[in-house]
C-alpha positions, 0 to 999 in steps of 0.5 A: 548565510542561509542559517542567518536567513532561516533564523531571521525568517522564523524569529520574525514571525514571533517578534512584536511590531517595532521589533528588530533583527540584527546581523553581524558581518564585517568590512571585508566586502568593502575592504577585501584582504588577501586570502579572505574571499570566502569571508568577503562573500559572506559579509556581502551576502549578509549586508544584501540580506539585511537590505532585502529583509528591511524592505520586506519587513519594514516598517513593522520590523527593523533589520540592521547589520553591524560591521565592526571592522578591526577591533584591537584585541589580544587576538592580534597581539602576535602581529608585528606592531607596525602591521597591527597599527596599519590594520587598525588605521585601514579600518577605523 
């Protein structure tokens, strides 16, 4: 999270008016899972950082955060089909 902050802080000085900074987090801070506390914490911190920077830098710059949730990719092909379907249903 500190890396995201420092990168955004330095790049914001070089962006033209109307530019944007975009972070990518996840949904674990809103839909936590077992053994995912560190990721949930980081996702929540990125979303908080996004809101704070949007207030500080707007309207000169836009600040957004994407939280895509579960994406059905080959990374999850090893899961039983029922579990994979449940994960997709819970985040879609």
